[in-house]
LUMMI-625392 format. One record per residue (C-alpha): residue in three letters; z, x, y. Coordinates in steps of 0.001 Angstrom, whole numbers. Each point is the difference from the previous one (the first is absolute). Layout:
# residues N
KEFI:residu:c3:c1:c2
KEFI:ALA:Z:X:Y
...
//
This chain:
# residues 556
KEFI:residu:c3:c1:c2
KEFI:MET:-24802:18312:8083
KEFI:VAL:1723:3272:-903
KEFI:ASN:-1111:1706:3218
KEFI:ILE:1311:-2923:2046
KEFI:LEU:3348:87:-1830
KEFI:LYS:359:3751:543
KEFI:HIS:-481:-466:3738
KEFI:ILE:2490:-2883:163
KEFI:VAL:2715:827:-2541
KEFI:LYS:2030:3115:760
KEFI:ASN:2234:1018:-2893
KEFI:ASP:109:2761:-2605
KEFI:ALA:-1034:-2231:-2888
KEFI:MET:-3267:-874:1733
KEFI:LYS:-794:3727:320
KEFI:ASN:860:920:-3596
KEFI:ASP:-935:-2933:-2235
KEFI:PRO:-3547:-385:-1466
KEFI:VAL:-2379:-2126:2076
KEFI:GLU:-1108:-2068:-3010
KEFI:ILE:3236:-1989:24
KEFI:TYR:-1009:-1786:3219
KEFI:GLY:-2794:-1988:-1653
KEFI:TRP:-798:-3680:398
KEFI:ARG:2059:-1124:-2994
KEFI:VAL:3406:644:1527
KEFI:PHE:-972:-1799:3233
KEFI:ALA:-1411:-2982:-1929
KEFI:LEU:3168:-165:-2083
KEFI:ALA:2239:73:3078
KEFI:CYS:-2007:-2691:1798
KEFI:SER:-69:-2260:-3063
KEFI:ALA:3781:210:-400
KEFI:CYS:697:-396:3722
KEFI:PHE:-1338:-3542:-9
KEFI:GLY:3576:-597:-1154
KEFI:GLY:1014:874:3549
KEFI:MET:-2580:-2379:1419
KEFI:LEU:1707:-2833:-1907
KEFI:PHE:3127:623:2061
KEFI:GLY:-1868:559:3248
KEFI:TRP:-2064:-3159:-313
KEFI:ASP:3093:-2146:-430
KEFI:ILE:1724:1687:2960
KEFI:GLY:-2994:-726:2196
KEFI:SER:-742:-3514:-1177
KEFI:ILE:3378:-1719:-208
KEFI:GLY:1137:912:3526
KEFI:GLY:-3099:-1642:1482
KEFI:ILE:-49:-2942:-2401
KEFI:ILE:3497:-1206:921
KEFI:VAL:-1044:-496:3649
KEFI:MET:-3247:-1873:-783
KEFI:PRO:187:-3662:1139
KEFI:ALA:-1459:-1319:-3284
KEFI:PHE:2564:1882:-2083
KEFI:MET:2884:-1109:2228
KEFI:LYS:-1097:-3627:-298
KEFI:GLU:-552:185:-3786
KEFI:PHE:3489:1358:-665
KEFI:HIS:1785:-1770:2887
KEFI:LEU:1019:3120:1934
KEFI:THR:1644:-778:3353
KEFI:ASP:1801:2004:2657
KEFI:ALA:3288:-1061:-1544
KEFI:ASN:-701:1193:-3548
KEFI:SER:-2719:2622:448
KEFI:SER:2327:3034:67
KEFI:THR:1608:-871:-3334
KEFI:LEU:-3157:-1182:-1756
KEFI:ASN:-2112:2889:1276
KEFI:SER:2519:2583:-1186
KEFI:ASN:201:-1730:-3401
KEFI:ILE:-3775:-184:-404
KEFI:VAL:-428:3649:906
KEFI:SER:2970:1424:-1865
KEFI:VAL:-376:-1759:-3368
KEFI:LEU:-2836:2420:-762
KEFI:GLN:2347:2938:676
KEFI:ALA:2486:-1433:-2495
KEFI:GLY:-2707:19:-2668
KEFI:CYS:-1086:3492:1040
KEFI:PHE:3542:1323:-423
KEFI:PHE:210:-1095:-3620
KEFI:GLY:-3640:815:-711
KEFI:SER:441:3622:1056
KEFI:LEU:3009:431:-2292
KEFI:ILE:-1647:-1664:-3006
KEFI:ALA:-3132:2108:515
KEFI:TYR:2021:3166:-631
KEFI:TYR:668:-1041:-3605
KEFI:VAL:-3606:-1065:-635
KEFI:ALA:-1409:3195:1553
KEFI:ASP:2253:2270:-2039
KEFI:ARG:-445:-1917:-3247
KEFI:TRP:-3723:-819:-14
KEFI:GLY:-1465:2139:2771
KEFI:ARG:-915:-136:3683
KEFI:LYS:-3473:-1463:-468
KEFI:PRO:987:-3060:-2111
KEFI:ALA:2867:-721:2395
KEFI:LEU:-2387:-46:2986
KEFI:LEU:-2417:-2311:-1837
KEFI:ILE:2860:-2412:-746
KEFI:SER:1163:62:3634
KEFI:ALA:-3507:-910:1233
KEFI:SER:-178:-2925:-2452
KEFI:ILE:3413:-1379:991
KEFI:THR:-894:215:3697
KEFI:MET:-3177:-2024:-528
KEFI:VAL:1973:-2776:-1710
KEFI:GLY:2403:-186:2946
KEFI:ILE:-2846:-64:2532
KEFI:ILE:-1669:-2932:-1770
KEFI:ILE:3264:-1974:112
KEFI:GLN:440:745:3740
KEFI:ALA:-3561:-818:1019
KEFI:THR:20:-3378:-1799
KEFI:THR:3280:-1158:1574
KEFI:LEU:31:-3199:2042
KEFI:LYS:3159:-1319:1664
KEFI:SER:2266:1541:-2663
KEFI:LEU:2174:2826:1289
KEFI:THR:1361:419:-3539
KEFI:GLN:-3466:795:-1367
KEFI:LEU:-613:2400:2887
KEFI:TYR:3289:1782:-691
KEFI:LEU:-813:211:-3727
KEFI:GLY:-3445:1464:677
KEFI:ARG:1390:2602:2377
KEFI:LEU:2770:922:-2438
KEFI:ILE:-2507:573:-2828
KEFI:SER:-2290:1970:2324
KEFI:GLY:3047:2035:940
KEFI:PHE:521:1116:-3597
KEFI:GLY:-3535:1416:-39
KEFI:VAL:42:1465:3503
KEFI:GLY:3402:1628:-562
KEFI:ALA:-1138:1524:-3285
KEFI:ALA:-3146:1372:1640
KEFI:SER:2027:1447:2893
KEFI:MET:1987:2101:-2475
KEFI:LEU:-2875:881:-2343
KEFI:THR:-2740:961:2454
KEFI:PRO:1597:3071:1683
KEFI:LEU:1430:1048:-3379
KEFI:TYR:-3395:-152:-1726
KEFI:VAL:-1898:1718:2814
KEFI:SER:2518:2818:447
KEFI:GLU:-89:775:-3742
KEFI:ASN:-3794:354:93
KEFI:ALA:-563:1630:3403
KEFI:PRO:-601:3750:569
KEFI:ARG:2994:1580:1724
KEFI:ALA:-1952:1160:3072
KEFI:ILE:-1019:-3537:991
KEFI:ARG:2692:-2021:-1758
KEFI:GLY:1495:-1076:3323
KEFI:GLY:-3319:-1356:1216
KEFI:LEU:-860:-1760:-3249
KEFI:THR:3448:-1537:-479
KEFI:GLY:-19:-954:3674
KEFI:LEU:-3157:-2024:-668
KEFI:TYR:2468:-2602:-1220
KEFI:GLN:1210:-461:3584
KEFI:LEU:-3586:30:1310
KEFI:PHE:-897:-2829:-2377
KEFI:ILE:3105:-1909:1143
KEFI:ALA:-1166:409:3611
KEFI:THR:-3576:-940:-899
KEFI:GLY:1148:-3109:-1852
KEFI:THR:2193:-963:2947
KEFI:MET:-2880:447:2424
KEFI:LEU:-2451:-2036:-2122
KEFI:ALA:2564:-2779:-389
KEFI:PHE:664:-65:3761
KEFI:TRP:-3685:-484:736
KEFI:THR:-411:-2540:-2809
KEFI:ASN:2784:-2051:1576
KEFI:TYR:-1636:282:3412
KEFI:GLY:-3400:-1053:-1340
KEFI:THR:1201:-2987:-2003
KEFI:ASN:2313:-1255:2749
KEFI:LYS:-2842:259:2513
KEFI:ASN:-2751:-1611:-2063
KEFI:PHE:1629:-2707:-2136
KEFI:LYS:450:-3128:2115
KEFI:PRO:2013:-2023:860
KEFI:LEU:2771:2567:205
KEFI:ASN:2785:-2333:-1075
KEFI:LYS:-1815:-1459:-3025
KEFI:ALA:-2246:2688:-1497
KEFI:ASN:2061:1270:-2951
KEFI:ALA:-2800:2403:-846
KEFI:ALA:1126:2043:3031
KEFI:TRP:3052:1182:-1956
KEFI:GLN:-1201:-506:-3597
KEFI:VAL:-2926:2403:371
KEFI:PRO:2195:2957:1142
KEFI:LEU:2385:-672:-2895
KEFI:ALA:-2853:-140:-2532
KEFI:MET:-1587:3175:1403
KEFI:GLN:3032:1965:-1208
KEFI:ALA:-1578:-183:-3460
KEFI:LEU:-2729:2456:1071
KEFI:PRO:2172:3156:-108
KEFI:ALA:1587:-1249:-3249
KEFI:LEU:-3438:-258:-1606
KEFI:CYS:-1014:3428:1340
KEFI:LEU:3210:1512:-1378
KEFI:PHE:-547:-1521:-3432
KEFI:PHE:-3648:936:-486
KEFI:GLY:405:3393:1669
KEFI:LEU:2883:966:-2311
KEFI:VAL:-1937:-1063:-3094
KEFI:LEU:-2310:2978:646
KEFI:CYS:2810:2513:675
KEFI:ASN:2011:2237:-2308
KEFI:GLU:3698:-14:-857
KEFI:SER:2297:2428:1832
KEFI:PRO:-83:3440:-1688
KEFI:ARG:3685:506:786
KEFI:TRP:955:-3235:-1733
KEFI:LEU:-2029:1112:-3029
KEFI:ALA:1831:3337:64
KEFI:ARG:3340:-1841:-40
KEFI:GLN:-1149:-1751:-3178
KEFI:ASP:-815:3422:-1538
KEFI:ASN:-3660:-1033:-133
KEFI:TRP:-1164:3416:1183
KEFI:GLU:-3500:-317:-1393
KEFI:ARG:-713:-3138:2030
KEFI:ALA:1833:1424:3044
KEFI:THR:-2241:3083:-116
KEFI:GLU:-3105:-2162:-319
KEFI:VAL:964:-2214:2969
KEFI:LEU:1009:2937:2192
KEFI:SER:-3303:1713:-778
KEFI:GLN:-1888:-3170:921
KEFI:VAL:1848:-559:3289
KEFI:THR:-271:3644:1099
KEFI:ASN:-3669:476:-1071
KEFI:LEU:1052:3138:-1895
KEFI:PRO:-240:950:-3708
KEFI:PRO:3215:-418:-2023
KEFI:ASP:437:3768:-406
KEFI:HIS:-331:736:3727
KEFI:PRO:2995:1984:1376
KEFI:TYR:756:-2710:2597
KEFI:VAL:173:-2737:-2649
KEFI:GLN:2156:2179:-2238
KEFI:MET:2271:862:2959
KEFI:GLU:525:-3701:720
KEFI:LEU:773:-718:-3655
KEFI:ASP:2393:2954:-224
KEFI:GLU:1886:-1223:3089
KEFI:MET:281:-3470:-1561
KEFI:ARG:1342:1504:-3239
KEFI:ASP:2518:2170:1833
KEFI:GLN:1288:-2855:2133
KEFI:LEU:325:-2399:-2931
KEFI:GLU:1733:2670:-2088
KEFI:ASN:2457:756:2808
KEFI:GLU:810:-3688:403
KEFI:ARG:517:-525:-3742
KEFI:ARG:2159:3107:-213
KEFI:LEU:2326:-1244:2754
KEFI:ILE:625:-3488:-1419
KEFI:GLY:-1714:-223:-3378
KEFI:GLY:-655:-3689:-706
KEFI:ALA:-2553:-2298:1633
KEFI:THR:1730:-3380:-118
KEFI:PHE:624:-2032:3144
KEFI:TRP:3582:1228:247
KEFI:ASP:-1047:3610:-645
KEFI:LEU:-2387:-268:2939
KEFI:GLN:2730:-1563:2149
KEFI:ARG:2262:2950:-837
KEFI:GLU:-2829:2372:849
KEFI:MET:-582:-1708:3354
KEFI:TRP:3601:-349:1177
KEFI:THR:1975:2863:-1608
KEFI:ILE:-2399:2840:846
KEFI:LYS:333:814:3699
KEFI:GLY:-3671:757:681
KEFI:ASN:-1124:-3274:-1591
KEFI:ARG:2733:-1998:1712
KEFI:ASN:-1035:1403:3372
KEFI:ARG:-3606:-1026:-637
KEFI:ALA:1002:-3539:-946
KEFI:LEU:2165:-359:3111
KEFI:ILE:-2754:1408:2229
KEFI:SER:-2452:-2534:-1457
KEFI:ILE:2382:-2878:668
KEFI:GLY:884:1243:3486
KEFI:ILE:-3557:597:1124
KEFI:MET:-1050:-3521:-1029
KEFI:VAL:2935:-1547:1846
KEFI:CYS:-1074:1972:3065
KEFI:GLN:-3613:-1111:-342
KEFI:GLN:988:-3660:207
KEFI:MET:2453:618:2820
KEFI:THR:-2824:1280:2210
KEFI:GLY:-833:-3679:561
KEFI:THR:-3571:349:-1197
KEFI:ASN:62:-3066:-2242
KEFI:ALA:1743:-2005:2682
KEFI:ILE:-3192:468:2006
KEFI:ASN:-2340:-286:-2998
KEFI:TYR:1376:-3344:-1150
KEFI:TYR:699:-1537:3381
KEFI:ALA:-2579:1715:2230
KEFI:PRO:-1560:-3274:1271
KEFI:THR:3493:-1317:856
KEFI:ILE:965:3284:1682
KEFI:PHE:-3202:71:2065
KEFI:LEU:682:-3581:1103
KEFI:ASN:3526:1028:1004
KEFI:LEU:-1397:2909:2020
KEFI:GLY:-2237:-2291:2052
KEFI:ILE:-3221:-495:-2016
KEFI:PRO:-983:-3571:992
KEFI:SER:-1200:-1614:-3271
KEFI:ALA:163:289:-3781
KEFI:ASN:-3687:844:-242
KEFI:THR:291:2787:2586
KEFI:GLY:3112:1216:-1836
KEFI:LEU:-2012:174:-3220
KEFI:PHE:-2693:2007:1818
KEFI:ALA:2605:2465:1317
KEFI:THR:1419:213:-3520
KEFI:GLY:-3480:864:-1303
KEFI:ILE:-246:2880:2481
KEFI:TYR:3459:1098:-1148
KEFI:GLY:-1343:144:-3569
KEFI:VAL:-2985:2125:1038
KEFI:VAL:2309:2479:1759
KEFI:LYS:2145:312:-3131
KEFI:MET:-2978:616:-2274
KEFI:VAL:-1711:2566:2239
KEFI:THR:3152:2034:697
KEFI:CYS:997:-1:-3672
KEFI:ALA:-3447:1334:-932
KEFI:ALA:343:2705:2675
KEFI:PHE:3406:1027:-1374
KEFI:LEU:-1260:286:-3563
KEFI:LEU:-2990:2074:1079
KEFI:PHE:1632:2377:2464
KEFI:ALA:3765:77:-529
KEFI:ALA:1287:-1087:-3444
KEFI:ASP:-744:3310:-1741
KEFI:SER:-156:2212:3110
KEFI:LEU:2759:-1024:2414
KEFI:GLY:2015:-1115:-3019
KEFI:ARG:2462:-2787:-741
KEFI:ARG:3145:1281:1710
KEFI:ARG:-1422:734:3449
KEFI:SER:-1973:-3257:-19
KEFI:LEU:3183:-1974:-620
KEFI:LEU:1961:1895:2668
KEFI:TRP:-2273:-510:2987
KEFI:THR:-916:-3603:-840
KEFI:SER:3691:-957:-243
KEFI:ILE:433:797:3695
KEFI:ALA:-3357:-1489:1031
KEFI:GLN:648:-3309:-1788
KEFI:GLY:3457:-286:1547
KEFI:CYS:-1407:500:3497
KEFI:ALA:-2663:-2678:-539
KEFI:MET:2586:-2527:-1197
KEFI:PHE:2299:718:2958
KEFI:VAL:-2833:-580:2492
KEFI:ILE:-647:-3435:-1534
KEFI:GLY:3728:-777:39
KEFI:PHE:383:928:3685
KEFI:TYR:-2977:-2203:916
KEFI:VAL:1372:-3052:-1830
KEFI:ARG:3494:635:1420
KEFI:PHE:-746:640:3672
KEFI:ASP:-3436:-1528:719
KEFI:PRO:-661:-2575:-2726
KEFI:PRO:-3277:-1931:-86
KEFI:VAL:-3:-3495:1516
KEFI:LYS:-2077:-2659:-1740
KEFI:GLY:-3001:-993:2133
KEFI:HIS:234:3113:2182
KEFI:PRO:-2234:3087:-289
KEFI:ILE:1354:3021:-1868
KEFI:PRO:1332:2643:2456
KEFI:PRO:-1281:3608:-160
KEFI:VAL:3152:1182:-1779
KEFI:GLY:-637:-2755:-2530
KEFI:TYR:-3392:1471:-878
KEFI:PHE:1649:3381:-445
KEFI:ALA:2580:-1587:-2327
KEFI:LEU:-2787:-1706:-1956
KEFI:SER:-1798:3329:-306
KEFI:CYS:3215:1461:-1443
KEFI:ILE:-390:-2392:-2953
KEFI:PHE:-3298:1776:-742
KEFI:PHE:1511:3442:679
KEFI:PHE:2783:-836:-2423
KEFI:ALA:-2559:-902:-2681
KEFI:ALA:-1788:3314:532
KEFI:PHE:3207:2039:-147
KEFI:PHE:1119:-1795:-3171
KEFI:GLN:-3269:761:-1772
KEFI:PHE:318:3670:956
KEFI:GLY:3315:374:-1768
KEFI:TRP:2282:-2654:-1408
KEFI:GLY:-2772:-2111:-1488
KEFI:PRO:-1760:2384:-2413
KEFI:CYS:2554:2833:-236
KEFI:CYS:2717:-2070:-1654
KEFI:TRP:-2222:-978:-2926
KEFI:ILE:-1289:3563:-322
KEFI:ILE:3517:1475:-158
KEFI:VAL:1571:-2476:-2427
KEFI:SER:-2905:347:-2449
KEFI:GLU:-134:3814:-13
KEFI:ILE:3603:1255:79
KEFI:PRO:1405:-1437:-3295
KEFI:THR:-75:1781:-3359
KEFI:ALA:-2552:-1070:-2615
KEFI:ARG:2435:-2005:-2111
KEFI:LEU:1544:-1721:3026
KEFI:ARG:-3084:-555:2144
KEFI:ALA:-616:-3633:-960
KEFI:MET:3682:-897:323
KEFI:ASN:309:1789:3346
KEFI:VAL:-3087:-1686:1494
KEFI:ALA:1165:-3384:-1348
KEFI:LEU:3382:519:1663
KEFI:ALA:-1681:911:3284
KEFI:ALA:-2416:-2941:-152
KEFI:ALA:2809:-2446:-826
KEFI:THR:1997:1334:2972
KEFI:GLN:-3024:-426:2236
KEFI:TRP:-459:-3608:-1102
KEFI:LEU:3697:-796:302
KEFI:PHE:93:1118:3634
KEFI:ASN:-3426:-1534:593
KEFI:PHE:1597:-3276:-1117
KEFI:VAL:2929:547:2374
KEFI:VAL:-2361:647:2931
KEFI:ALA:-2190:-3009:-821
KEFI:GLN:3076:-2256:-142
KEFI:ALA:1697:1387:3103
KEFI:VAL:-2761:533:2569
KEFI:PRO:-886:-3667:759
KEFI:HIS:3669:-618:810
KEFI:MET:325:3294:1927
KEFI:LEU:-2898:-980:2259
KEFI:LYS:1611:-3325:946
KEFI:ASP:2069:-251:3180
KEFI:GLY:3685:728:-485
KEFI:HIS:-88:2041:-3198
KEFI:MET:-1149:3381:1382
KEFI:GLY:-15:-770:3709
KEFI:LYS:-2386:-2104:2060
KEFI:ALA:-3438:-207:-1653
KEFI:GLY:1332:2327:-2687
KEFI:TYR:-223:3178:2096
KEFI:GLY:2779:1576:-2084
KEFI:THR:-2299:-72:-3039
KEFI:TYR:-2120:2774:1505
KEFI:PHE:3027:2080:1004
KEFI:PHE:1388:-343:-3532
KEFI:PHE:-3160:1248:-1698
KEFI:GLY:-501:2678:2658
KEFI:SER:3511:1355:-580
KEFI:CYS:-672:103:-3747
KEFI:CYS:-3139:2054:660
KEFI:PHE:1945:2573:2026
KEFI:ALA:2642:249:-2749
KEFI:MET:-2706:706:-2580
KEFI:PHE:-821:3282:1736
KEFI:PHE:3337:1406:-1154
KEFI:PHE:-420:-1370:-3516
KEFI:VAL:-3272:1908:-346
KEFI:TRP:1257:3132:1752
KEFI:PHE:2901:511:-2371
KEFI:LEU:-1235:-1486:-3281
KEFI:ILE:-3803:22:-435
KEFI:PRO:-1686:3239:-1195
KEFI:GLU:-3699:808:471
KEFI:THR:-2102:-573:-3148
KEFI:LYS:-3615:364:1122
KEFI:GLY:-2290:2015:-2289
KEFI:MET:2532:251:-2836
KEFI:SER:-591:-1132:-3585
KEFI:LEU:2164:-2829:-1310
KEFI:GLU:1639:2410:-2428
KEFI:ARG:1070:2329:2856
KEFI:MET:2236:-2713:1452
KEFI:ASP:2693:1048:-2473
KEFI:ASP:116:3376:1744
KEFI:ILE:670:-1621:3393
KEFI:PHE:2863:-2131:-1290
KEFI:GLY:1607:2669:-2194
KEFI:VAL:-632:-1588:-3399
KEFI:THR:-2045:2975:-1243
KEFI:GLU:2891:2376:708
KEFI:LEU:2364:-2364:-1793
KEFI:ALA:-2292:-58:-3035
KEFI:LYS:-226:3819:14
KEFI:ALA:3782:261:183
KEFI:HIS:205:-2390:-2941
KEFI:ILE:-2421:2193:-1972
KEFI:ASP:1988:3132:882
KEFI:GLU:3205:-1727:-1095
KEFI:GLU:-1573:-1013:-3313
KEFI:GLY:-1299:3540:-466
KEFI:ALA:3389:1520:746
KEFI:HIS:1666:-2410:-2434
KEFI:ALA:-2517:840:-2725
KEFI:SER:458:3733:673
KEFI:THR:3788:-369:-311
KEFI:ASN:-368:-1733:-3358
KEFI:ILE:-2288:2747:-1279
KEFI:ASN:2407:2709:1171
KEFI:GLU:2901:-1754:-1724
KEFI:LYS:-1935:-174:-3279
KEFI:LEU:-951:3675:234
KEFI:TYR:3607:922:743
KEFI:ASN:1330:-1987:-2983
KEFI:THR:-2578:1589:-2308
KEFI:HIS:940:3451:1269
KEFI:VAL:3733:-652:-600
KEFI:GLN:-638:-1180:-3540
KEFI:GLU:-2090:3089:-770
KEFI:THR:2642:2313:1513
KEFI:THR:2796:-1669:-1980
KEFI:ALA:-1963:346:-3193
KEFI:ASP:-497:3734:647
KEFI:VAL:3733:765:454
KEFI:ILE:1241:-1795:-3180
KEFI:SER:885:2544:-2701
KEFI:PRO:-1569:-104:-3520
KEFI:GLN:3454:-876:-1446
KEFI:ASP:310:-2991:2335
KEFI:ARG:-3455:-1195:-913
KEFI:GLU:920:294:-3730
KEFI:ALA:3251:-1937:627
KEFI:GLN:-1862:-2742:1926
KEFI:SER:-2515:-180:-2805
KEFI:SER:2692:-333:-2695
KEFI:VAL:1787:-2720:1971
KEFI:GLY:-3251:-1898:238
KEFI:SER:-549:374:-3764
KEFI:ASP:3515:-1289:-769
KEFI:LYS:-663:-3119:2113
KEFI:LEU:-3212:-652:-1868
KEFI:ASP:1767:430:-3395
KEFI:LYS:2675:-2522:983
KEFI:ARG:-2666:-2524:884
//
């Protein structure tokens, strides 16, 4: 494994750090936690196909007249739960730890899945189940990259944290093919409720894997360090790195944690919620990191990726695919492309090419793919019952190219960056803020896209939808160029150096030292003056002062 990593990963940390830290434990830990990403991916893949299944449409009375509104509601109610779940998870993770919070999120998700899968004719019950699932999925979306980044070695942290996106893509792909299989094999199509109930119930598989996998894993050593539980933090770090507690690498990691925590406490002092808010928003380096995290998640959703993920079968039908079943097959291929390209990125680019360059080139590539699709729908739209023209096949292939480009940049890199740039005390809050932003704009996209694709809202057949998302992709190039630094191969504690917080802490120390030195000098000066004054007083004056003092005592 180590030899393979050394050939693939090209950064200084890989050359200098001990090889023992790349043992099986850290990979098992990352994979166990990343089933939290599969929860999200499975829902993305399943719900988009379920809402076009004839049996589901009949069960919940979906028609051409009401499908846009009901579909957007069914899809987006989960995002509403995810938004609040990601924010609540911050408090649980900081108070009781990352591991317990992930176990709770898996349990909540399973409850929501059971409610969804047992629904018959009741949209209210379906909404309730998706809302409850959303609380769990949203919590896991915030906790998984946070937990993995705090345990991962710096040389391969990008790849391990990016596993979160790979598990999202894998879950999406498995759900796509589950939809295809159930829709194809459960007959009759308009009566077999099992065709949509089975995909919904299958979402419990990643939840179960997350729960039982995390039971066997350790708590985050950096969370333990924040609790001043250094003995347990040392023990966990030694276990994860396969090194003895007194090894120089382990001690270096612990020293960096101590230094960072001490710098943060020195700048603000307290650790209450409002102290942490002051630390995040009044210190420039921390404020910049929070704004970057929010901005990069807005950009991720404005690529249009979840517009395609949620409504891929509908989009393929709009682009000329003749039937729902064929659309589900094309969607399954789309899922395979996403999974394979994400795996390739994590292996060959995440910790070698880096985050910044990956985001730059994929911004342009994604925009071009979206514009090709938009031009096809605008100038040579598909005609129902007619064969797809050659340019139509090229436009369809651009859907797959877009998926590949997204997985080589904006998919995994966003989660890697938001989980590694914050300070230790603010990491959970920063990731929660980023995850909540992601879900908020995910909700906006899920609500808007069905209406955007209808005639009249964004042009005929919704061609303007593709131009809108393509333009956003081009704009993201400039966002990255001016605002996103490169972080590959750096320890989490070194992020303070990039954003200037370390220099601020040093200046604070120097100021305290100068103030203390001034006080000492003043005391020395006062002592010297008193001694000099005492030396110049004559014996007669001393005798007079003494007699005056005696007279005062006699009067008393």
